[in-house]
N, C-alpha and C positions, 0 to 999 in steps of 0.2 A: 405578463407585470412583469417590469424590471425591478431588481431588486440591487441597489447597488453592492460592491463590496469591500469600496475605498470607505470606512466607514469610521466616526471614534465613539458611536454607540459602543454600550456595554456588548460582548458575547451572551449569549445565554447560559456560558459556563464559568462567568464571571465570578469570584469568589470560592473557585474551585483550585486547592493547593496540590502540585502534582512534582514529586520528585521521580527525577528522571535518571536512575540509576545505570540504565543499558545500553549496550553498545549492538551494533551490528544486526540488524537494520528493524527487526518486526516491532520493539521493544520502543527505540526512540521516534519510530513513525508514531504510532500510534501517541506517543505524551505531543508530537508536534500538531499531529489531528486535534486534540484537546485544546492545545493554547490557540489553535487558530480560530477557536469559537469560545474565545476567552477564560480557560483557565489559568491560573499563575503556574507558569513551570519552571524548576530551578534544576537544569543538566549539572551532576554531579560527576565529575571527571577525578580521575587519580592525578595528583599536583604534576606527575613527573612523568604518565604515560598517559596521553590524551586519547580521547575518542579515536579509536582508528579511522573512522569515516572522513577524520580530517583530511587524512591522506590521501584516501581512494578516489581513484580517477582526475582527471584532469585536474590542475591548477595555474593560476593565472598569477605571474610574479611571487609564487611562492603560497599563493590562497589560496584552497584547495575550498575548490566550487561546488562540490556537493554539501559538505556542512551548511552552505549561506542558506540552502534549502530546510536541510533536516533540520540545523539549530535554528531555525525561525522561530521567534516569539517565545524564546527560552533564554531565563538568566542563565550563568555561569559560574560556577562556583567548583573547586576544588576540593576533594577530600581524601586521605586515606583511610579507608574504611576499615584497614586492617589492624589500623593502630587506635591506641586507648583513647588519645585523642578526637580524632576522626571520629572513633565509634560514638562519646560523648556526645557531639556536633549533629551527628546525623539523628540521634533518638530527641535531640532540643528539636530536630526539624518536623522529625515525625511526630510529634505532640502536637502541631499545627498544622498538621497537614492530613487532607484525606484521601491522597492516593500515591504510591510507592511503584514504579514499575523495576523490575528486575531481572536480568537473564542470566544469572550465574548459575553456570552446574550444580545441579540441586547438592545441599550440604555446605555452600561455600558462606553464604551467609549464617547461616550456625556454626559453622567454625567459627565464624570473628564474633559470636554471641547476638546476633542481629536476625537470628528467626524468626518465625510468628512469634514466639510464646513470648518476646524480649520486644518485640515492635508494637504489639497488640497490648501490653502493660502499660507501653508509653502511652500507646491511643486507640484504647478499646472500637475506634470506630472506624480505622484504617480499612482500608480497601488495599492488600497486600499483590501487586500481578505481578505473578512471575511466569515469564515467556521463554520457554525452551525450545530443544529441537523435539525432544521428545516426550516432554512431562517430567511430572516431578518421581513417578515410580515408574515401574516397569523395567525388563532386563536392559533395556537399551539407555533409562533415563540417566546414567552419568558418562555416556558419549559425548563427545562434541559433535555439536548439532548442527547446521546451516541450512539456508533456505533452500540449498541445492540438491542435500538428500533428501528433503520432505518432496522436493519435484519428482526424484525418483524412486523416492517409497510408495509414494500415494498413486501412482500409475498413472500422472501428468504423462513422465518422460515417454512411455512405454505407447502412447495412442499419438502422440508427436510427429510428425518426418512424415517422409513420403513411405509408401507401401517397401518399396525395394531399399530403402535405406535404415543407418541406425536410428534407435531412440536420441529423441533432440531435445536437449534445455534449454530455456528462453535465456537471452543475453540479458537479463536483467534480475533486479531482484522481485521477481512473482511471487514466490511463497512467502516475503517475507511481506510485503505489500499487501496481499489478502491477510495475513495472521495480524499486521496492524490494526487493519480494518476491523477484523473478528475480534482486536484485543479491545477497540473502543468501544465496541458495541457492549463485548464483556464486561468491562469496567462501569457502562453506565447500567446494565442491567444490577450489577452489585450495588453500586449507589441507590438505586430505586431499590433493591431489598434493604437498605440501611433505613431510608427512609421508613418503612413498614416496621421492624422488628429492632432499628436502633441501634446496631451491631455490625461491627465490619467486617470482609469476611477474605479469605484467601481465593485469587482467580488462577486456576494452573490450564495457561496455554501450553500447549503443546504444537510447533509450526506444522508438524505433517498431518493436524487434524483438519483446519481450512481449508487445504490441501483437497484433504480424500472429501471432504464436504461438497465442494464446487463441481466436483466430475459426474455430478448427475446421478441416474439410476444406475450406474454399473454395477453397485453391489446388490441389487436387487434382479438385473440382468441374470446375474451368475448365478443367483440362489434359485430362479425360477426356470431358466432355459441353459444354464450350462453355459451361456454366452460370453464372449471375451472380447471388447472392442479392440478390432486392430488398428495400425496404422493405415490411414485414409489419404495424406498429404495435406492437400487444402479442399478437398472433399468432405462430406457428412455422408453419413449412412443413413441419415434419416430425411433427406431429402435433397433433389436435384432441378437446374442446374444450381451452384454453389461450387464457387471456386475463385481465382485471380485471374485474370485475362489481360493480354498484353495490348497495348493500344497501335497505332500505326505510327505513333509518334513517338514509341520507346518507354512510355510509361504502363502504371497497370493501374485496372481497376479490381475491385472486390464485388461480386452478386451474392444475393441471398435471397433463398426462394423458401422462405420457411413457411409460408402462407401458401395456400393451394392458388387464390386470385390471382397472388403476386406472380407465380408462376406462369401462369395462362397468361399474363399480360407480356412478360419478358418474351415467350416464344413468338405470341404474336408483332412484339415491336421487331426481331430480329427476322420476321419472316416465314416464320414457319409455324402457322399453327396447326398444323393436319398433326403434331403432334399431341395437342390437347384431346382431340378426340382417340388418341388410343387409350385402353380400357386400365395399363397400367398408370398413366397420365394422373389418374385421379388420387393416389398417395402419395405422400412423400416418400416411401419406401421402396413402391413401385419407380418411382421416377429414380429415386438413387440408383436403382440396378440398372436403368440406363442412360447413364452419368456420361458415358463414351458418346452417346449421339446427341447429348442434349448439348454438351460441352464442344463438340463441335460445329452445330449448329449457332450457340451464342458464341462461343470464340471464334469463329470463323468471321460474322458482323462485325463484333469490337475491332478485328485486330486490321480492319478496315477504316476505323474513323478515329479520329484523335481524340484525346481522352477528355475534352472539352466538350466534342461534338458529343461524346457517348455520355458523359453526364448528362447534357440536357437535354440529351433525348429521353433518357429512365426518368428524367427527371416529370419530364412531358407526360410519358405515358404512367405516369404513379407504380413505376416499379422502385423496387431496390436498390442500390448502387453506391460506393463508396470511391473517392480515386484511394488511392493507398500511397500514403504521406511519410514523405520522411521530416525532420523535426522543422526541417527552411519550409515544407509545406504547410506544416500546422501551424507555425507564425502567422501565415498570411492568410487562411483560410477564414472565409468570413462568418463561418456558425461559431467557430472558436471566439474568433472577435468580436461576436454579438453578447458571448456569452461572458468576455472578458478570465476566458481560460490561464491565461497568460496576464502575467500584468508583471508590471518593470518598477524598482523599488530603489528607495537611495542606499548608500551601502558607504561605511567608511573607510571598507579599502578597495572598493572597485568602482565609488562612484557612485555607478545605478548597476542594478543587476535584474535581469528577467528569471522569473520563474513561475513556475505553476501556481493559479490561485486557491485559496481556499476550496475545498472537494463540493462545496451544495449550497445554495443560497436559501435564507430565509428570510420571510417578509418582512418581521420583526425586530427580531436580533441576529442580524449577520456576521456572519465571521468577518475576519481582519486578517491580514499580516502586521503587525506592528513596527518587526524590527525583522533585518535578516541573519543567519548565524553571526554570531560573537564572538571575540578571542578567548581562547582557552583561561579561563580563570577570571575571565571580567568582571564579574559581580561578587568575588570572593568576602572584601571587605564589606561593601554595602549587605550582604547577607550577614554575613556573623554579626555586624554592629545589629542587625535589628532583632539580632536573637539577646542582645544585652551585652556579649562581649566586647570587653575594653580593649584600646589598642593595645595595650600589653598583653593582654588574655589572643592577641589574634598574632600578634608578635611571635608570644610564647609556641602556639600553635605550628606556625612559619617554622621555626629554629627545631621543633620536633621532627619536621618533614609532616605534619599530617593536614596538612593546608597550604 
């Protein structure tokens, strides 16, 4: 079944009101994901210090391109939360909102008299979502925290890279992105809890924890066996052949054989069925222990053929393979095109802009990108007017530097 992703239908989160006070990147990306499925998201930025992500990465004609994706489906309001006027406006917004997402260091909102006590008094049904590097308590709680630190602390970097090389960090915001997914889940769980209790609550998301959670059974392995997973490059300690292989036309493919039947098909395809009869071949761990021989067999066969030939042969054999794409390949990949995983949107600054589409398809209430990231403070006047503030009130707030 094909579900269109360009739709004017209400998303499943229509009516949910979210205030995005966060920056860089887990909190804002969570708000983006909620907005993609219909939530009304208001992005709050300091009047004189825009969200740093507006200046991250490449720009075109002075327009930050990352922001176009991260800021999509969000209205933009400027507000100095440390000022009396900014605090007053925020409490008015909180009174009619469902979710606040923030990532200040613990104690910062409290210093501004905007902690849980004040926010919940303004709205007892509020979900206050606090996303920090290390959580709200503990010896590291007040340290500055970024995704890179989570990738290091969680054990991810220690197992990533070549066996004789250094621990390796990802070249993109992996920990932040995983934390954004986890935070979206946490928000929905908290909202479901509110349906039961009638009360709001605090979500405490430490970015170091989702990274730890996705690393699988490492804690159990160490607890029960004293086993510490080593760096193995592109190989796996759980199965083989599993690696990246270079083709005759200078491109690369990735092969996985997590299932025994797939491993057998691969070895038949590359002309080495004799391995299948070996006793060690019957388990993933046994095959991993003989990865050198299996890699030589598979890698040698692939090296004599182009990527197109290799992929076609694996597909015919019903063996698992994927080309190693860069973003140019992704944009031309037939499967991504079929799924509409990348979409093109109108934009007032860029004319049109391509970006990743909403994360998944729902058959009845699909998500949609309604607009791309807007300019700093673009919706301030509209939002303040919606709160009942007069033009004179707004002018006074601007004069005081509160908006």
